[in-house]
Backbone as ProteinMPNN parsed JSONL, in Angstrom:
{"seq_chain_A": "MQATWSHTQCRAISYLFIYAVFIGPAFLR", "coords_chain_A": {"N_chain_A": [[0.844, -1.203, 0.0], [0.42, 2.261, -0.696], [1.685, 5.306, 0.772], [0.311, 7.626, 0.171], [-2.2, 6.657, -0.674], [-3.041, 5.495, 1.685], [-3.289, 7.721, 3.325], [-5.29, 9.091, 1.961], [-7.386, 7.277, 2.188], [-7.754, 7.267, 4.956], [-8.587, 9.878, 5.373], [-10.923, 9.842, 3.871], [-12.476, 8.007, 5.311], [-12.739, 9.397, 7.694], [-14.218, 11.616, 6.851], [-16.53, 10.311, 5.989], [-17.427, 9.251, 8.388], [-18.005, 11.576, 9.864], [-19.986, 12.584, 8.21], [-21.947, 10.602, 8.491], [-22.541, 10.846, 11.213], [-23.516, 13.455, 11.327], [-25.516, 13.633, 9.263], [-26.926, 11.253, 9.528], [-28.759, 11.088, 11.973], [-30.353, 13.351, 11.355], [-31.459, 12.608, 8.918], [-32.852, 10.307, 9.628], [-34.734, 11.339, 11.309]], "CA_chain_A": [[0.0, 0.0, 0.0], [1.197, 3.512, -0.755], [1.388, 6.258, 1.846], [-0.708, 8.568, -0.314], [-3.488, 5.981, -0.656], [-3.411, 5.311, 3.082], [-3.735, 9.032, 3.81], [-6.59, 9.387, 1.328], [-8.381, 6.383, 2.787], [-7.999, 7.741, 6.324], [-9.387, 11.103, 5.251], [-12.249, 9.458, 3.377], [-13.19, 7.376, 6.432], [-13.067, 10.463, 8.645], [-15.32, 12.398, 6.277], [-17.728, 9.468, 6.001], [-17.88, 9.143, 9.776], [-18.623, 12.862, 10.205], [-21.232, 12.657, 7.435], [-22.915, 9.69, 9.108], [-22.948, 11.401, 12.515], [-24.291, 14.679, 11.106], [-26.692, 13.413, 8.417], [-27.676, 10.09, 10.01], [-29.915, 11.446, 12.82], [-31.215, 14.305, 10.648], [-32.18, 11.875, 7.872], [-33.771, 9.365, 10.275], [-35.803, 12.128, 11.902]], "C_chain_A": [[0.875, 1.248, 0.0], [0.759, 4.467, 0.352], [0.257, 7.199, 1.423], [-2.097, 7.921, -0.251], [-3.975, 5.83, 0.78], [-3.976, 6.628, 3.634], [-5.113, 9.356, 3.247], [-7.687, 8.547, 1.955], [-8.748, 6.866, 4.189], [-8.9, 8.975, 6.285], [-10.81, 10.772, 4.818], [-13.089, 8.861, 4.509], [-13.625, 8.442, 7.435], [-14.257, 11.262, 8.136], [-16.621, 11.602, 6.322], [-18.305, 9.373, 7.412], [-18.604, 10.419, 10.193], [-19.966, 12.989, 9.489], [-22.31, 11.812, 8.095], [-23.439, 10.273, 10.42], [-23.848, 12.62, 12.324], [-25.594, 14.417, 10.366], [-27.553, 12.259, 8.92], [-28.909, 10.467, 10.813], [-30.884, 12.379, 12.091], [-32.063, 13.577, 9.604], [-33.215, 10.941, 8.497], [-34.966, 10.115, 10.851], [-36.643, 12.718, 10.829]], "O_chain_A": [[1.937, 1.277, 0.621], [-0.386, 4.437, 0.804], [-0.631, 7.522, 2.211], [-3.059, 8.558, 0.176], [-5.158, 6.009, 1.068], [-5.002, 6.642, 4.315], [-5.992, 9.834, 3.964], [-8.784, 9.038, 2.221], [-9.922, 6.871, 4.56], [-9.847, 9.096, 7.062], [-11.776, 11.341, 5.326], [-14.271, 9.175, 4.644], [-14.738, 8.396, 7.959], [-15.189, 11.553, 8.885], [-17.679, 12.14, 6.649], [-19.521, 9.411, 7.6], [-19.676, 10.366, 10.796], [-20.953, 13.437, 10.07], [-23.45, 12.251, 8.24], [-24.635, 10.201, 10.704], [-24.819, 12.804, 13.058], [-26.651, 14.903, 10.768], [-28.774, 12.279, 8.758], [-30.023, 10.189, 10.368], [-32.1, 12.215, 12.196], [-33.241, 13.89, 9.425], [-34.319, 10.793, 7.973], [-36.08, 9.591, 10.879], [-37.607, 13.426, 11.119]]}, "name": "protein", "num_of_chains": 1, "seq": "MQATWSHTQCRAISYLFIYAVFIGPAFLR"}
């Protein structure tokens, strides 16, 4: 695995997590 890909994946996961936390409850409600 390349460092750049690892960094991108980490960032993507972080963004997805924030999205889920922010949009999840709002969408369910």
